[in-house]
C-alpha positions in Angstrom: 3.6 3.6 -17.1 6.0 3.2 -14.0 5.5 0.3 -11.9 5.8 0.4 -7.9 6.4 -1.9 -5.4 5.3 -0.5 -1.9 5.9 -2.4 0.8 2.8 -1.8 3.6 4.4 -4.3 6.6 1.6 -4.3 8.5 -0.6 -5.6 5.9 -0.5 -9.1 6.5 -4.3 -10.6 6.5 -6.8 -10.9 3.2 -9.2 -8.3 5.4 -5.8 -5.9 5.5 -5.2 -6.2 1.8 -8.9 -6.0 0.8 -8.7 -2.7 3.1 -5.7 -1.0 1.0 -7.1 -2.5 -2.3 -10.1 -0.8 -1.7 -8.4 2.6 -1.2 -6.5 2.7 -4.0 -8.7 1.4 -6.4 -10.4 4.3 -5.8 -7.5 6.8 -7.2 -8.3 7.4 -11.2 -5.1 6.5 -13.3 -3.5 3.9 -10.8 -3.8 0.1 -11.5 -3.3 -2.1 -9.0 -0.8 -4.9 -9.9 -0.5 -7.0 -7.2 -1.5 -7.0 -3.6 0.4 -9.6 -1.3 0.9 -9.8 2.3 3.3 -6.9 3.1 3.6 -5.4 -0.2 1.5 -3.8 -3.3 2.7 -3.4 -6.9 0.8 -0.7 -8.7 1.4 1.3 -12.2 0.5 5.1 -13.1 1.5 7.4 -15.2 1.7 10.7 -13.1 4.2 11.2 -9.9 1.1 13.0 -8.4 -0.5 9.6 -8.5 1.7 7.7 -6.7 1.7 10.6 -3.8 -1.9 9.6 -3.9 -1.8 5.8 -3.7 0.8 6.4 -0.5 -1.3 8.7 0.9 -4.4 6.4 0.5 -2.7 3.5 2.4 -1.7 5.8 4.9 -5.5 7.3 5.5 -6.5 3.4 6.1 -4.1 3.3 9.1 -0.9 1.4 7.4 2.6 2.8 7.0 4.4 2.3 4.0 7.8 2.1 2.2 8.8 2.4 -1.0 11.5 -0.4 -0.3 9.8 -3.8 -1.1 10.5 -6.5 1.9 10.9 -3.4 4.5 10.4 -4.8 7.6 10.6 -1.5 9.7 7.1 -0.2 11.1 6.6 3.7 11.4 3.6 3.4 13.4 1.8 0.2 15.0 -2.0 1.0 13.3 -4.0 -1.8 11.2 -5.6 -5.0 12.3 -2.6 -7.2 11.4 -0.2 -5.5 13.9 1.9 -8.0 15.9 3.7 -5.7 18.1 
């Protein structure tokens, strides 16, 4: 399995983390390793699953980056926007 940490800058509160967690947990074959403020770590086998994870997060209204600790947000949606 491949492991990837995805930066989700606007995912700061527990509520935001649960929204993202619930969206990603629906993807078959993807295992959530860790959810914390600003980052999600997942394990998966197929490249298509990585794309599904990113898409699921974006559909919940959050911007993503595959660089952990990225402070840049492409768009300002989500309940934790401090802009």
